[in-house]
C-alpha positions in Angstrom: 75.3 76.9 10.1 78.5 78.8 9.0 77.5 81.5 11.3 77.0 79.1 14.1 80.3 77.5 13.3 82.0 80.9 13.4 80.2 81.6 16.6 81.4 78.3 17.9 84.9 79.0 16.8 84.9 82.5 18.2 83.9 81.1 21.6 86.1 78.1 21.6 89.4 80.0 21.6 88.0 82.2 24.5 87.3 79.1 26.5 90.7 77.6 25.7 92.7 80.7 26.7 90.7 81.4 29.9 91.7 78.1 31.5 95.4 78.9 31.9 94.4 82.4 33.3 92.2 80.9 35.9 94.9 78.3 36.9 97.5 81.1 37.3 95.0 83.1 39.5 94.2 80.1 41.7 98.0 79.5 42.2 98.6 83.1 43.1 95.7 83.2 45.5 97.1 80.1 47.2 100.5 81.6 47.6 99.0 84.8 49.0 96.9 82.8 51.4 100.0 80.9 52.6 102.0 84.1 52.9 99.2 85.7 55.1 98.9 82.6 57.3 102.8 82.7 57.7 102.9 86.3 58.6 100.0 86.0 61.1 101.7 83.2 62.9 105.0 85.2 62.8 103.2 88.3 64.3 101.6 86.3 67.2 104.9 84.7 68.0 106.7 88.2 67.9 104.0 89.7 70.1 104.3 87.0 72.7 108.0 87.5 72.9 107.7 91.2 73.3 105.1 90.9 76.0 107.2 88.3 77.7 110.3 90.5 77.5 108.4 93.6 78.7 107.0 91.7 81.8 110.5 90.3 82.5 112.1 93.7 82.1 109.6 95.4 84.4 110.3 92.6 87.0 114.1 93.1 86.6 113.7 97.0 86.9 111.6 96.5 90.1 114.2 94.0 91.5 117.0 96.3 90.7 115.5 99.3 92.5 117.3 100.2 95.8 113.9 100.4 97.4 112.4 97.1 96.1 110.9 94.9 98.9 113.8 92.4 98.6 116.3 95.2 99.1 114.4 96.6 102.1 114.6 93.2 103.7 118.3 92.9 102.8 119.0 96.2 104.6 117.1 95.0 107.7 119.3 91.9 107.7 122.5 93.9 107.2 121.5 96.1 110.2 121.1 93.1 112.4 117.3 93.3 112.8 115.2 90.3 113.6 114.3 89.6 110.0 111.4 87.3 110.9 109.6 90.1 112.8 110.7 92.7 110.2 109.5 90.7 107.2 106.2 90.0 108.8 105.7 93.7 109.8 106.5 94.8 106.2 104.5 92.1 104.4 101.4 92.8 106.5 101.2 96.5 105.7 100.4 97.2 109.3 102.3 100.5 109.3 100.6 102.0 106.3 98.0 103.8 108.5 100.9 105.6 110.5 102.5 106.7 107.1 99.1 108.0 105.9 98.6 109.8 109.2 101.9 111.6 108.8 101.0 112.6 105.3 97.6 114.0 106.3 99.2 115.9 109.1 101.7 117.4 106.8 99.0 118.4 104.4 97.2 120.1 107.3 100.3 122.2 107.9 100.5 123.2 104.3 103.1 120.7 103.1 102.7 120.1 99.4 106.0 118.4 98.3 109.2 117.1 99.7 111.4 117.8 101.4 109.7 120.3 103.7 111.2 121.5 107.0 109.8 123.2 110.1 112.7 125.0 111.8 111.3 126.0 115.2 108.0 126.2 113.3 109.3 128.3 110.4 108.7 126.5 107.1 111.4 126.0 104.5 110.2 124.0 101.4 112.9 122.4 99.3 116.4 121.1 99.2 118.1 124.4 100.1 121.9 124.7 100.5 123.3 124.6 104.0 124.0 128.4 104.3 120.3 129.2 104.1 119.5 126.6 106.8 122.4 128.1 108.8 121.0 131.6 108.7 117.5 130.5 110.0 119.1 128.3 112.6 121.5 131.0 113.9 118.7 133.5 114.2 116.8 131.0 116.3 119.7 130.4 118.5 120.7 134.0 119.1 117.1 135.2 119.5 116.8 137.3 116.4 114.4 135.1 114.6 111.5 137.1 113.1 108.1 136.5 111.4 109.0 139.5 109.2 110.5 138.5 105.9 112.7 141.6 105.6 114.6 140.5 108.7 116.4 138.0 106.6 119.0 138.1 103.9 118.1 139.2 100.4 118.7 135.6 99.3 116.0 134.3 101.7 113.7 137.1 101.0 113.4 135.8 97.4 111.6 132.8 98.9 109.3 134.7 101.4 108.4 137.9 99.7 105.9 136.3 97.3 102.6 135.2 99.1 101.9 132.9 96.2 105.3 131.1 96.5 106.3 130.9 100.1 109.3 128.5 100.0 110.3 130.2 103.2 107.5 131.1 105.6 109.0 132.9 108.7 105.5 132.8 110.5 105.8 130.0 113.0 103.5 127.0 113.2 103.4 124.6 116.1 104.3 121.1 115.0 103.4 118.1 117.1 106.4 115.7 117.7 104.9 113.6 120.6 106.1 110.0 120.7 108.6 110.5 118.0 112.2 109.3 118.1 114.6 112.2 117.7 118.3 112.5 116.2 120.8 115.0 117.2 120.8 117.0 120.5 118.6 115.7 123.2 117.1 119.0 124.0 118.2 121.2 121.3 117.5 125.0 121.1 116.3 124.4 117.6 113.8 121.6 116.5 113.7 120.7 112.9 110.8 118.6 111.8 111.4 117.1 108.3 108.6 115.8 106.1 110.3 113.7 103.5 110.0 110.8 100.9 112.6 108.1 100.8 112.4 107.9 97.0 112.6 111.6 96.3 115.9 112.6 94.8 115.8 116.1 96.3 115.3 114.4 99.7 118.5 112.5 99.1 120.2 115.8 98.5 118.6 117.3 101.5 119.7 114.3 103.6 123.4 115.3 103.1 122.6 118.8 104.1 120.8 117.7 107.3 123.8 115.5 108.1 126.0 118.6 107.9 123.5 120.5 110.2 123.6 117.7 112.8 127.4 117.7 112.6 127.9 121.4 113.0 125.1 121.9 115.6 125.6 118.7 117.7 124.3 120.5 120.9 121.8 122.8 119.3 119.6 121.0 116.8 117.1 118.2 117.4 115.7 116.4 114.3 112.4 114.6 113.8 111.3 112.9 110.7 107.7 112.5 109.3 106.7 110.6 106.3 105.3 112.3 103.2 105.5 109.8 100.3 104.6 111.2 96.9 102.7 108.2 95.8 101.8 109.5 92.3 105.4 109.5 91.2 107.3 107.4 93.7 105.9 103.8 93.7 108.3 102.5 96.3 108.1 105.4 98.8 105.1 104.1 100.9 106.6 100.7 101.4 110.0 102.0 102.3 108.3 104.4 104.9 106.5 101.3 106.3 109.8 99.5 106.4 111.5 102.3 108.4 108.6 102.0 111.0 109.0 98.2 111.1 112.7 99.0 111.9 111.7 101.5 114.6 109.8 98.7 116.4 113.2 97.1 116.9 114.9 100.5 117.9 116.6 101.1 114.6 114.6 103.8 112.8 117.5 106.1 112.2 119.9 103.3 111.3 117.4 102.2 108.6 116.7 105.8 107.6 120.4 106.4 107.1 121.0 103.1 105.3 118.3 104.0 102.7 119.4 107.5 102.1 123.1 106.5 101.9 122.3 103.8 99.4 120.3 106.2 97.3 123.0 108.9 97.5 125.6 106.4 96.2 123.2 105.4 93.4 122.8 109.0 92.4 126.4 109.7 92.4 127.1 106.8 89.9 
């Protein structure tokens, strides 16, 4: 019996002291559970706000783009176009096939990027400064143009001497400009066909150079424009090209062309 009593006594304290430990543990587990529930709710709330903010931010960024659809429609209105016809044309996507046709044609001629120019068939790829355009144009006018790279200045030879990197290819190609609306001289001695992308920053730079060309060669240079939107990097380029063709239906392709590039040039200058 004494042994049993001692056993009972030895067990008793153990039972007595285990009860407070269990109570503390239950309380702590309850607190932790409440904390986890609180944090989970907080995380879901935060994630919702972030997603909502991101979507809103993307929408604002798109809206603020100079080439967003609302802005394209605004330009049409500012140019005095029939906005009902223009908006219907743009929204329908009816001009996309023509834009794709220009792009495919450019690729068949070896165009890989923008801007790309065929100056009486001689290819110049890039936003080169005016003096290099001038050299090529002057040779076309005075009859000294050549398919031989060495006939040109050492500066231009840098761009035509490497067969793997022909930024200037003096070997002429015939470029079809049928049914296209021209700018500049009515029947110029030099025809420039530009493959371009309205959203390309280098094309904006080239636009200013082309303006200088048309100003200094008013009676000698005829300009044609073909679409070559780089869809992988310029999400608004195709729709802007379509918009310019919708404007062309109302006889204002070049007005719309200039409006877009002037707007982008101002944006770049800021």
